C-alpha positions as CSV (number, residue, x, y, z in Angstrom):
1,X,45.0,104.6,92.0
2,X,48.8,104.3,91.9
3,X,50.6,101.6,93.9
4,X,54.1,102.1,95.2
5,X,56.2,99.5,97.0
6,X,58.1,100.8,100.0
7,X,60.3,99.2,102.7
8,X,60.7,99.8,106.4
9,X,63.6,102.1,107.0
10,X,66.3,101.5,109.7
11,X,66.0,104.7,111.7
12,X,69.7,104.2,112.7
13,X,70.8,104.6,109.1
14,X,71.9,108.1,108.0
15,X,69.5,109.6,105.5
16,X,72.4,111.0,103.5
17,X,73.8,107.5,103.0
18,X,70.3,106.3,102.2
19,X,69.9,108.9,99.4
20,X,73.4,108.1,98.0
21,X,72.3,104.5,97.9
22,X,69.3,105.4,95.6
23,X,66.5,105.6,98.2
24,X,64.3,108.4,99.4
25,X,63.3,108.4,103.1
26,X,59.8,109.0,104.2
27,X,57.2,108.1,106.8
28,X,53.6,107.0,107.1
29,X,51.4,108.3,110.0
30,X,47.8,108.7,111.1
31,X,44.7,106.7,110.2
32,X,44.6,103.4,112.2
33,X,48.4,103.3,112.7
34,X,49.5,103.3,116.3
35,X,52.7,105.1,115.6
36,X,54.6,106.6,112.6
37,X,56.4,104.1,110.4
38,X,59.7,105.2,108.9
39,X,60.0,104.0,105.3
40,X,62.2,104.2,102.2
41,X,61.4,104.0,98.6
42,X,63.3,103.6,95.4
43,X,64.4,107.0,94.1
44,X,63.1,106.3,90.6
45,X,59.6,105.6,92.0
46,X,59.8,108.7,94.2
47,X,60.8,110.9,91.2
48,X,57.8,109.6,89.2
49,X,55.5,110.1,92.2
50,X,56.7,113.7,92.6
51,X,56.3,114.4,88.9
52,X,52.8,113.0,88.5
53,X,51.2,113.6,91.9
54,X,50.7,116.5,94.3
55,X,50.2,117.0,98.0
56,X,46.8,115.6,98.8
57,X,46.9,113.0,96.0
58,X,45.7,109.5,97.0
59,X,47.7,106.3,96.3
60,X,48.4,103.0,97.9
61,X,51.7,101.9,99.5
62,X,52.7,98.3,99.7
63,X,54.7,97.6,102.9
64,X,55.6,94.0,103.8
65,X,52.8,92.7,101.5
66,X,50.2,94.9,103.2
67,X,48.4,97.6,101.2
68,X,48.0,100.9,103.0
69,X,45.8,103.6,101.4
70,X,47.5,107.0,101.9
71,X,47.6,110.6,100.7
72,X,50.8,112.6,100.1
73,X,50.9,114.9,103.0
74,X,54.2,116.7,102.5
75,X,57.2,116.4,100.1
76,X,60.5,118.1,100.7
77,X,62.9,118.8,97.8
78,X,66.3,120.5,97.6
79,X,65.9,122.5,94.3
80,X,69.6,123.3,94.2
81,X,70.7,119.8,93.6
82,X,67.3,118.3,92.5
83,X,67.3,116.0,95.5
84,X,64.1,114.6,97.0
85,X,64.8,115.0,100.7
86,X,61.7,113.3,102.3
87,X,58.1,112.4,101.6
88,X,55.4,112.1,104.3
89,X,52.2,110.0,103.8
90,X,49.1,110.1,105.9
91,X,47.4,106.8,106.2
92,X,43.7,106.9,105.3
93,X,40.9,105.1,107.1
94,X,37.6,104.7,105.2
95,X,35.5,106.0,108.1
96,X,37.7,108.9,109.2
97,X,37.6,112.4,107.6
98,X,40.9,113.7,106.5
99,X,42.1,117.3,105.7
100,X,43.5,117.7,102.3
101,X,44.0,120.2,99.4
102,X,42.3,120.4,96.0
103,X,44.6,121.8,93.3
104,X,43.0,124.1,90.7
105,X,44.4,123.4,87.2
106,X,43.8,126.0,84.4
107,X,43.1,124.9,80.8
108,X,43.3,127.1,77.7
109,X,44.9,130.0,79.6
110,X,46.8,130.9,76.4
111,X,43.7,131.6,74.4
112,X,42.3,134.3,76.8
113,X,41.7,137.8,75.6
114,X,42.9,139.1,79.0
115,X,45.4,138.3,81.7
116,X,44.6,135.8,84.6
117,X,45.2,137.0,88.1
118,X,45.5,133.8,90.2
119,X,44.4,134.3,93.8
120,X,43.9,130.8,95.2
121,X,44.9,127.6,93.3
122,X,44.9,125.3,96.4
123,X,41.6,124.8,98.2
124,X,41.8,123.2,101.7
125,X,38.9,120.9,102.6
126,X,38.0,117.8,104.7
127,X,36.2,114.6,103.6
128,X,36.1,110.9,103.9
129,X,38.8,109.2,101.7
130,X,36.2,107.9,99.2
131,X,35.1,111.5,98.5
132,X,38.5,113.0,98.2
133,X,39.2,115.2,95.1
134,X,42.8,115.7,93.9
135,X,42.4,118.3,91.2
136,X,39.7,120.4,89.5
137,X,40.3,121.6,86.0
138,X,38.8,125.0,84.9
139,X,38.5,125.6,81.2
140,X,39.2,129.3,80.5
141,X,38.3,129.2,76.8
142,X,35.6,131.8,76.1
143,X,35.7,133.3,79.6
144,X,35.2,137.1,79.1
145,X,37.4,139.8,80.4
146,X,36.1,141.1,83.7
147,X,35.1,137.7,85.0
148,X,35.7,136.7,88.6
149,X,35.6,133.0,89.6
150,X,34.9,132.2,93.3
151,X,35.1,128.9,95.2
152,X,31.2,128.8,95.2
153,X,31.1,128.9,91.4
154,X,32.7,125.5,91.0
155,X,30.2,122.6,90.9
156,X,32.6,120.1,92.4
157,X,32.7,122.2,95.6
158,X,28.9,122.2,95.9
159,X,29.1,118.6,97.2
160,X,27.8,118.1,100.8
161,X,30.4,115.3,101.3
162,X,33.2,117.9,101.0
163,X,33.7,120.4,103.9
164,X,35.5,123.4,102.4
165,X,37.8,125.2,104.8
166,X,37.5,128.5,102.9
167,X,34.6,130.8,102.4
168,X,32.5,130.2,99.2
169,X,33.0,133.8,98.3
170,X,36.8,133.4,98.2
171,X,38.2,134.5,94.8
172,X,40.1,131.8,92.8
173,X,40.9,134.0,89.8
174,X,40.1,137.2,87.9
175,X,40.4,138.0,84.2
176,X,41.8,141.4,83.5
177,X,42.0,143.5,80.3
178,X,45.7,143.1,79.1
179,X,46.1,146.9,78.6
180,X,44.8,147.7,82.1
181,X,47.0,145.0,83.6
182,X,50.1,146.3,81.8
183,X,49.3,149.9,83.0
184,X,49.0,148.7,86.6
185,X,52.4,147.0,86.5
186,X,54.1,150.2,85.1
187,X,52.8,152.4,87.9
């Protein structure tokens, strides 16, 4: 699990000034915390975090020498100027279920004989922190045209420690014949 050092943020300081000084504002909330903690982190660490992790990813924050297990709850970016505006973290407690998202990653999509229609690539769920899943990778190599993959088809989701917040019959993706897919887009 990744470890990132953060500092408490002076809530009186303007966030615009903070960002110009090379820091990204954020906050930690939930878990056993009595109240939200405003934080700041080095912009380089924040950029690496945004590049490598997603919402729902677990990591550890070091704040004043204390290690706090967290998940990324929300990240806000300004895509016009490539600025990270804010990152929110939810503190995790080992005995407390938490809502999160499992991201579906597709492998070998380029070798398919057909076209992939992506229906649901983020699966909401709840679990204890020890049972959290960040991503599930689906290998599409050899999957025939006409295939439909549902949430219930994925073995990682058939775990009683994970409470899915979608129906097992929900469609994740379909594989279409390329000719039929092209004809549908021309209509």
